[in-house]
C-alpha positions, 0 to 999 in steps of 0.5 A: 148667807147672801143679803139678794136685792130685788133684781137679782132673786130670778137670776139664780146665781148667774153672774156676766161679765168675764170674757175670755179669749178664744180661738181668735176672738173675744167671747162673753161667758156666763160664770156660774155662781155656784153656791148661790146656785146650791143654796136655791137647790132643793134637797130632793134635787140635789144629785141632779145638781152635783151632776149637773156640776161635774159635767159642767166643770168637765166641759169647762176643763176640756175647753180651756185645754183648747188652744186659742189657735189650732196648730198650723199644718206642716205643708212643705213636708206633705209636699215631700211625703205625698207622691202625686204633684200637685195634690198637696197645693190642691188641698192647700188652696182648698183648706186656705179658702175654707170658710167655717161660718160662726154661728149667729146668736138669735136666743140672747135677745129672746133670754133679755126679753125673758129677763126683763119679763122676769124682774117686772113679775118678781118685782109685782110679785113682791109688792103683792107681798107686801100688801099681804104682810100689812094685811097680815099685820093688822090682822096680827094686831086684831089677835093680840088685842083680843080679849083672850078664849079663856074670858069670852063670852059668845058674844064676844066671839061673834064679835070677834069672829061673825062667821062663827055666829049661828043663824037661830031665825032663819034655821031654828034646827041644829047646826043653824046653817044651810047643809050646803055650808057644812 
């Protein structure tokens, strides 16, 4: 069993810090801690979790099998194989001029903001939980110090639990409470 501290409770098993060199540039990769992730998956969603893990592993394996750089085009072979003069040179010139734009990361800032918000809400939840625990411990201490129910009189019961006291003066007939409270 892992011991998670409060700043990791929202992460659900994601660890960053690993980088992979791919296609001539360094790309940061979020490594997934599948064991920690599996601990948090409810039993009725295990099948979906297993299919997600299988799909993720297949994509990672395919990505890892690709070379860092694509194979270079052998332009001399095409110059000798293509009969039309100047066609290969034109293609080579257009190919070398082609620049594929890299996608711009527009979501990391939003994800980081959500992460900070989740940290704040987790800390607030933990603080509220500690307050509830303190209240419950006081109530538990009250129950521990109380006279056993077998030995209680009606006066002792009404003193320990004021909500059980019947108002026979205002409501003289059974159940000695307003009908709306029943």
